[in-house]
Every structure is written in structure tokens, then in C-alpha cells.
Steps between C-alpha positions, in 0.01 A plus 500: 500500500272673754124494499322783324331743736155643450566860389417779745251648253302174505451532876386861459264406218356209702453741790315749281274224366425386856434860608260555211317174565477501878637818651815554700424212738523260204863600442667223702842355426380139522208564265720684250757218503223249435360712214849521350564129553812560709604483862479811715875488565567680172290791619748579777783517250336817364295644785578539869132460583144538373511875565783541253298314237195718569710814453636373171147411389390857572805633312405287199134605516595869521746475213260310274187697585649850497851527358446254214148626426607866491804419286280313253231767474765768449658291222171427326322835503545873530128554557427536875157338476631203303764458770238495775283249315795271428625524860152408622477202266845375593445538873133433569370266232758225467542162659842586645508842665137543603479203740833595657393864531175406671684264737752772588210737576352245738839438662554875541191519722693303765862599443622859536813448285298347218252787531786749455622311193147498357472875566820558300373287212157665499657847513699423187188367328303808604783714359450339160126575520559861610744557215256363245195688624702821539562484125136603442384637835650813656311489831722322756203406718321341206820321396529352849133403515503334158824321582359368827177384340682331211735320736217399734312360201804299390540345845142496626342344194663172604310504830161626385238230456219723369318427179468759226154469342509490120882534496803284556757592764749576223255737331440690824873518576573631151233768537630599844854523363379717213330734747808525723767512233335713236595865450145607416345395833 
């Protein structure tokens, strides 16, 4: 009976964890093998090289952070604003997707192909925002502005170190979201 191989998905998942923790430079075959408790030889049974693993990691991130998120919000609600709120919670407030998303953004600053992938993902996310805001706002320029501000808040709030006197960060974010995503503003 042959030895059991570490499944391909385990290598991808270990790569995503390394990416989230230390950026793309932390995704090294030797380090992943050590984290998985296996030899690196098994890696080459699935992947020709590190680049192939990185591509599959991006495929997984895109599927989980866009395709799976959109499918879930469409299943769970018909209300455009509920969909946007759920998509935001799933993507930008969890322990899984947020750290990967932020690491991909950093990686995209140095890699044109990753930047193009990120552009595609962000365009789909912006489409969800535009659709939701268009449900209550007829002005296309205002729809675009609100969508941009809402998306910038979702991403940028993770980089902002400012204090909010007399309020928590969550309180300020909730108020900002209400201003951007409310029909009577």
C-alpha cells in the first residue's frame, strides 16, 4: 500500500495562511512543507513550481471572496442593501478572507498580473455596491461616488490608525455606512 499524499488543497490552504501572515515572500515551498509536517517532494507531485501554487492560491481567493460571497448573498436576501452589508461582513470582517485580501492588495503593488486580478475582483465588488445604491439613487454620479466611498471605507478602515473621540471605531463605521447607504441622504 502506497503512502498517503498531502492533498493539493492543503498546500493551497497552507499557502494562503502564509500569504496572510507574512505576504507573498512567506509563501515558500520549504516553509509550507514544514508547516504541513511533510517533505517538499509531495509539492512537486501537484505543482510544477511555486508560480503554479501562487496562481492556484489567487484562484481560490477570488472564488471564495467573490463568487462564493455573491452566491451566498443572493441566496440569503433579495434586499440590495442587506446583500451589500452581508458581503462586507463576509469579506472584510472575518479572520479568513480579510487577511488574505489585504495581503493580495500589498502583493498587487509589486506584481502587474496580481494587480489585474485584484482589479477584476474589485470591479465585481463595486458592481454589487452600484446595484444596491442604484436601487434608491437615480443619479449615476452619486451612485458611483457613494460606491467608491463605501468601498474605500471597507478597505481603508483597516489601515487608519486615527482615534474617534467619544466613539468607537465600530460606531463611526456604522454611522458612515448609514450615511453612504441610506436612501434619504
